[in-house]
KELOMI-273161 format. One line per 8 residues: their letters; for each residue x, y, z of N, C-alpha, C. Coordinates in steps of 0.05 Angstrom, whole numbers, plus 5000, padded with zeros to 4 digits. Each point is the difference from the previous one (the first is absolute). Example, Ala and Ser with C-alpha at 12.3 -4.5 7.8 and 13.67 -1.06 7.14 Angstrom:
AS	5264/4886/5156/4982/5024/5000/5018/5024/5000; 4993/5021/4986/5016/5024/5001/4985/5022/5014;
% end
This chain:
XXXXXXXX	5017/4976/5000/4983/5024/5000/5018/5025/5000; 4994/5018/4983/5017/5024/4998/4997/5018/5024; 5023/5011/5009/4999/5018/5023/4992/5028/4991; 4985/5013/5018/4992/5027/4994/5021/5019/5010; 5011/5015/4982/5021/5019/5007/4988/5028/5006; 5007/5010/5023/4991/5027/5008/5016/5021/4985; 4988/5020/4990/5015/5021/4986/5019/5014/5019; 5024/5005/4991/5019/5014/5016/4998/5030/4995;
XXXXXXXX	5005/5015/5021/4999/5029/4998/5004/5013/5027; 5006/5025/4999/5005/5015/5025/4973/5011/5011; 4993/4993/5024/4975/5010/5011/5000/5031/5003; 4978/5012/4996/4998/5029/5003/4983/5007/5024; 5007/5022/5012/4986/5009/5024/4990/5029/4995; 4975/5004/5004/4989/5026/4996/5006/5018/5024; 5017/5020/4997/5009/5017/5022/4983/5024/5004; 4978/5003/4984/4983/5023/5002/4990/5005/5028;
XXXXXXXX	4989/4978/5014/4991/5005/5028/5021/5010/5018; 5026/4990/4997/5021/5009/5017/5007/5029/4996; 4998/5009/4974/5005/5028/4994/4979/5018/5013; 4975/4990/4998/4978/5015/5012/5003/5002/5030; 5008/4978/5013/5004/5000/5029/5023/5019/5008; 5022/4999/4984/5022/5019/5006/4991/5029/4998; 4985/5006/4980/4990/5027/4996/4982/5009/5023; 4983/4981/5009/4982/5007/5023/5016/5005/5025;
XXXXXXXX	5021/4984/5004/5017/5004/5024/5014/5026/4999; 5011/5007/4977/5014/5026/4997/4981/5023/5005; 4976/4998/4989/4980/5020/5004/4992/5003/5029; 4997/4977/5014/4993/5001/5029/5021/5014/5016; 5026/4993/4996/5021/5012/5015/5003/5030/4995; 4995/5008/4975/5001/5029/4993/4978/5015/5015; 4976/4988/5001/4978/5014/5013/5002/4999/5030; 5013/4979/5011/5002/4997/5029/5023/5015/5012;
XXXXXXXX	5020/5007/4983/5024/5013/5010/4995/5029/5008; 5015/5008/5021/4999/5028/5009/5025/5014/4990; 4997/5019/4981/5023/5014/4989/5006/5025/5016; 5026/5003/5007/5009/5023/5015/5012/5021/4982; 4998/5025/5009/5014/5022/4985/5030/4996/5004; 5015/5011/4981/5029/4999/5002/5009/5015/5025; 5018/4987/5015/5012/5013/5023/5018/5023/4990; 5000/5022/5014/5018/5022/4992/5029/4994/5006;
XXXXXXXX	5005/4979/5015/5027/4993/5006/5002/4969/5001; 5022/4989/4990/5005/4972/5001/5017/4994/5024; 4990/4981/5017/5014/4994/5025/5007/4970/5000; 5026/4994/5004/5008/4972/5005/5002/4997/5030; 4981/4985/5011/4998/4998/5029/5018/4977/5010; 5011/5002/5025/5017/4980/5011/4984/4974/5005; 5014/4978/5002/4986/4974/5004/4995/4994/5029; 4981/4983/5005/4993/4992/5027/4986/4973/4998;
XXXXXXXX	5000/4984/5022/4986/4975/5001/4974/5003/5015; 4993/5025/5007/4974/5004/5013/4978/4996/4980; 4976/4991/5010/4978/4994/4982/4974/5014/5008; 5002/5021/5016/4976/5014/5008/4989/5017/4977; 4975/4998/4995/4987/5016/4979/4985/5023/5012; 5002/5023/4987/4986/5024/5009/4979/5007/4979; 4974/5001/5007/4979/5006/4981/5004/5028/4987; 4996/5001/4974/5005/5025/4985/4978/5020/5002;
XXXXXXXX	4977/4993/5010/4977/5019/4999/5002/5022/5020; 5018/4997/5021/5002/5021/5020/5029/5008/5005; 5016/5001/4979/5028/5006/5004/5006/5030/5000; 5018/5007/5017/5014/5026/4999/5029/4993/4996; 5009/5005/4976/5026/4989/4991/5020/5023/4995; 5024/4996/5011/5023/5018/4995/5022/4984/4986; 5010/5010/4978/5020/4986/4985/5026/5016/4999; 5023/4988/5004/5026/5013/4998/5014/4987/4977;
XXXXXXXX	5007/5017/4979/5013/4988/4977/5030/5000/5003; 5014/4991/4980/5029/4997/5002/5014/5026/5006; 4989/5022/4989/5012/5026/5005/4992/5013/5026; 4984/4986/5016/4992/5010/5026/4975/5018/4999; 4987/5002/4977/4976/5016/4998/4977/4986/5013; 4982/5016/5012/4977/4989/5014/4975/5003/4983; 4984/4979/4998/4975/5000/4986/4978/4991/5019; 4976/5010/4995/4977/4995/5017/4976/4990/4984;
XXXXXXXX	4986/4981/5012/4975/4990/4987/4981/4991/5022; 4974/5005/4995/4979/4990/5017/4980/4985/4982; 4993/4976/5006/4982/4984/4984/4972/5002/5011; 4982/4984/4987/4973/4999/5011/4980/5017/4984; 4979/5007/5014/4978/5015/4987/5009/5028/4991; 4989/5009/4978/5008/5026/4988/4993/5023/5019; 4980/4997/5018/4993/5022/5018/5023/5005/5020; 5015/4979/5007/5023/5003/5017/5022/5015/4986;
XXXXXXXX	5006/4993/4976/5021/5013/4984/4993/5029/4995; 4975/5005/4994/4991/5028/4995/5003/5017/5024; 4993/4988/5023/5002/5015/5026/5029/5008/5006; 5018/4981/4996/5028/5005/5005/5011/5021/4981; 4993/4998/4975/5009/5019/4980/4990/5028/5007; 4975/5002/5007/4988/5026/5006/5013/5013/5024; 5006/4984/5021/5012/5011/5024/5028/5010/4994; 5015/4985/4984/5028/5009/4994/4999/5025/4982;
XXXXXXXX	4983/5001/4981/4997/5023/4982/4993/5025/5017; 4982/4996/5019/4991/5023/5016/5022/5010/5018; 5015/4982/5013/5021/5008/5019/5023/5014/4985; 5007/4990/4977/5023/5011/4986/4993/5019/4977; 4974/5005/4998/4990/5019/4980/5011/4994/4972; 4998/4975/4993/5009/4991/4973/4981/5009/4978; 5010/5008/4978/4984/5010/4978/4992/4977/4982; 4979/4986/5007/4991/4977/4984/4970/5004/4993;
XXXXXXXX	4991/4985/4980/4972/5000/4992/4989/4972/4998; 4977/4996/4990/4987/4974/4999/5016/4980/4983; 5013/5010/4979/5016/4982/4983/5023/4988/5016; 5012/5015/5018/5021/4990/5017/4989/4979/5019; 4977/5005/5011/4987/4980/5018/4995/4974/4986; 4989/5002/4976/4994/4976/4984/5025/4984/4994; 5022/5014/4994/5025/4986/4995/5011/4987/5025; 4997/5014/5022/5010/4990/5026/4986/4974/5007;
XXXXXXXX	4974/4998/4994/4984/4976/5006/5008/4976/4982; 5013/5006/4978/5008/4979/4981/5027/4987/5008; 5018/5016/5011/5027/4991/5004/5003/4985/5027; 5023/4987/5003/5004/4983/5024/5014/5016/5022; 5018/5018/4993/5016/5013/5021/5006/5029/4993; 5004/5015/5021/5009/5028/4998/5029/5001/5009; 5017/5013/4984/5029/5001/5007/5012/5027/4995; 4987/5021/5010/5011/5027/4997/4990/5018/5022;
XXXXXXXX	5011/5024/5001/4990/5019/5020/4974/5012/4991; 4986/5013/5018/4974/5012/4992/5003/5023/4980; 5023/5013/5001/5005/5022/4981/5003/4988/4971; 5010/4976/4999/5004/4987/4974/4975/4984/4990; 4980/4997/5018/4977/4983/4995/4985/5006/4974; 4993/5025/4994/4986/5006/4975/5015/4990/4975; 5026/5005/4999/5016/4992/4977/5002/4969/5000; 5003/4988/5023/5003/4971/5002/4975/4986/4990;
XXXXXXXX	4976/5010/5007/4975/4988/4991/4993/5006/4971; 5013/5020/4989/4995/5007/4972/5018/4984/4981; 5017/4983/5012/5018/4983/4984/4989/4972/4998; 5005/4986/4978/4990/4973/4997/5018/4980/5016; 4993/4974/4999/5013/4980/5016/5030/4999/4995; 5009/4999/4975/5028/4999/4994/5014/5026/5008; 4986/5022/4997/5011/5026/5007/5004/5002/5030; 4982/4988/5016/5004/5001/5029/5024/4985/5009;
XXXXXXXX	5007/4978/4986/5024/4985/5007/5025/5017/4995; 4999/5018/4981/5023/5017/4994/4998/5027/5013; 4979/5005/5015/4995/5026/5012/5023/5006/5019; 5012/5024/4997/5022/5008/5017/4990/5010/5027; 5002/4983/5020/4991/5007/5027/5016/4985/5020; 5001/5011/5024/5014/4987/5022/4981/4982/5016; 4975/4997/4991/4980/4985/5014/4985/5017/5020; 4984/4987/5016/4984/5015/5021/5019/5009/5022;
XXXXXXXX	4999/5025/5007/5017/5010/5023/4992/4986/5026; 5020/4993/5016/4994/4988/5026/5020/5008/5021; 5011/5024/4997/5019/5009/5021/4986/5014/5022; 5014/5008/5020/4988/5012/5024/4987/5027/4995; 5009/5014/4980/4989/5027/4994/4977/4999/4980; 4998/4979/4985/4979/4998/4980/4992/4971/4995; 4986/4989/5019/4993/4971/4998/4973/4996/4987; 4999/5003/4974/4975/4996/4985/4991/4971/5000;
XXXXXXXX	5019/4981/5002/4993/4972/5002/4983/4995/5025; 5006/5013/5021/4985/4997/5025/4971/5008/4996; 4996/5022/4985/4972/5009/4995/4985/4980/4982; 5014/4990/4980/4987/4980/4983/4990/4976/5016; 5018/4990/5017/4994/4976/5017/4977/5007/5019; 5002/5023/5014/4981/5007/5020/4972/5003/4988; 4998/5015/4978/4973/5004/4988/4989/4973/4989; 5018/4983/4990/4991/4974/4990/4990/4983/5023;
XXXXXXXX	5014/5000/5022/4991/4985/5024/4973/5008/5010; 4996/5026/5002/4974/5011/5010/4977/4993/4981; 5005/5004/4974/4980/4994/4980/4993/4970/4998; 5021/4984/5002/4996/4971/4999/4984/4990/5024; 5006/5010/5023/4985/4993/5025/4971/5007/4997; 4994/5024/4991/4973/5009/4998/4984/4983/4979; 5013/4995/4978/4987/4984/4980/4996/4971/5010; 5020/4990/5014/4999/4973/5010/4977/4994/5018;
XXXXXXXX	4992/5020/5016/4977/4996/5018/4975/4994/4984; 4995/5016/4979/4976/4996/4984/5002/4974/4984; 5024/4995/4989/5003/4975/4984/4996/4975/5017; 5009/5001/5025/4997/4977/5018/4970/4995/5006; 4986/5021/5006/4971/4997/5006/4985/4989/4976; 5007/5010/4976/4987/4991/4976/5006/4970/4995; 5025/4993/5003/5008/4972/4995/4987/4981/5021; 4997/5010/5024/4988/4984/5021/4970/4995/4994;
XXXXXXXX	4987/5021/4990/4971/4997/4994/4996/4982/4976; 5019/5000/4981/4997/4984/4976/5013/4972/5002; 5012/4994/5023/5014/4975/5004/4980/4976/4999; 5010/4978/4989/4984/4976/4998/5000/4986/5028; 4982/4982/5005/4999/4985/5025/5027/4986/5005; 5010/5002/5025/5025/4988/5008/5025/5014/4988; 4996/5021/4985/5022/5015/4989/5010/5020/5021; 5026/4999/5006/5012/5017/5020/5011/5025/4988;
XXXXXXXX	4991/5023/5009/5010/5025/4991/5015/5014/5023; 5026/5004/4996/5017/5011/5021/5004/5030/4996; 4997/5016/5021/5004/5029/4997/5029/5007/4993; 5019/4983/5010/5028/5006/4994/5007/4998/4970; 4983/4985/4985/5005/4998/4972/4994/5026/4985; 4988/5019/5013/4993/5025/4988/5017/5023/5011; 5020/4994/5016/5018/5020/5010/5023/5003/4980; 5013/5024/4999/5022/5004/4982/5024/4982/5008;
XXXXXXXX	5014/4990/4979/5024/4984/5004/5024/5016/4989; 5020/5004/5017/5022/5018/4993/5024/4982/4989; 5009/5007/4977/5020/4984/4986/5023/5017/4990; 5024/4990/5004/5025/5013/4990/5013/4980/4981; 5004/5009/4975/5013/4984/4979/5026/5015/4993; 5023/4986/5003/5026/5013/4996/5016/4985/4979; 5011/5015/4981/5019/4989/4981/5024/4989/5015; 5009/4976/4991/5022/4987/5014/5025/5016/5001;
XXXXXXXX	5005/5018/4982/5025/5015/4999/4997/5029/5010; 4976/5006/5011/4995/5027/5011/5016/5004/5025; 5008/5025/5005/5015/5007/5024/4981/4997/5025; 5011/4989/5021/4985/4995/5024/4988/5025/5012; 5015/5022/4997/4992/5025/5012/4973/5009/4989; 4994/4994/4975/4975/5008/4988/4977/4982/5010; 5006/4974/5003/4980/4982/5011/4994/5008/5029; 5021/5007/5015/4997/5008/5028/4983/5026/5002;
XXXXXXXX	5003/5018/4981/4984/5024/5000/4970/4994/4997; 4994/4981/4983/4972/4991/4997/4990/4987/5025; 5016/4983/5012/4992/4986/5025/4995/5020/5022; 5017/5019/5003/4997/5020/5021/4975/5017/4996; 4992/5004/4974/4976/5015/4994/4975/4985/5011; 5000/4974/4995/4978/4983/5011/5000/5001/5031; 5024/4999/5012/5001/5001/5029/4991/5026/5011; 5006/5022/4987/4991/5026/5009/4969/5002/5001;
XXXXXXXX	4987/4984/4984/4971/4999/5000/4989/4978/5017; 5018/4987/5016/4992/4978/5017/4988/4977/4984; 5010/4996/4976/4991/4978/4983/5023/4979/4999; 5000/4983/5020/5023/4982/5003/4995/4972/4989; 4975/4994/4991/4995/4974/4988/5006/5000/4970; 5026/5003/4995/5010/5004/4972/5008/4973/4988; 4991/4994/4976/5008/4976/4985/5022/5007/4981; 5019/4982/4997/5021/5004/4980/4996/4980/4977;
XXXXXXXX	4998/5010/4976/4995/4983/4977/5027/4990/4988; 5002/4974/4997/5024/4988/4988/4992/4978/4981; 5018/4993/4982/4995/4977/4982/5004/4975/5016; 4989/4977/4990/5002/4975/5015/5021/4982/4988; 5015/4986/5018/5018/4979/4992/4987/4974/5007; 5008/4978/4987/4989/4974/5007/5011/4992/5027; 4983/4991/5018/5009/4991/5026/5015/4973/4998; 5021/4997/5015/5016/4976/5000/4986/4978/5016;
% end
């Protein structure tokens, strides 16, 4: 009896479903990602094996770059940032308008004196990186950094009270809402090659305001 020979050939696989799946995954990650504005300064932070995480929604952040310049940022609700901006503008009589406020709300950090603020905010992201400034003043005769931190602390506390009560009312059964999660978190991020005297100046500014619960941001190394 003759044997039936199966035809030889290379099997084919329809990859169309895989392409569709890959496209859906890429689309998902693009929609789910949170994009940040360009930092006005690039900071290479020193390494650490600590693994404590600080929530970003209530941060009051001071950054020290390689050249020792001080930068300030407060995260969270726009009402907090607007309040801080308005208080600083009022105290230092800065000549700004609504366009400057809108730009301030878009960027991540302020890194100049109040006298330079209008020009600083009138510059785009790349321009701010090249902006000729010594950073935020923080010496004993003109400590503008202290005012930024103080106004941010007061505004964040006030907003936190309302946000906590709202979150508590909207909480699901058995969901724990902690008031401390709505308090400001103070963070210092220092470039690894920055002079210690500049970092110390920032630390002393926090201490002058009796804000001693300061977190230091570092990159992580693998634990042995």
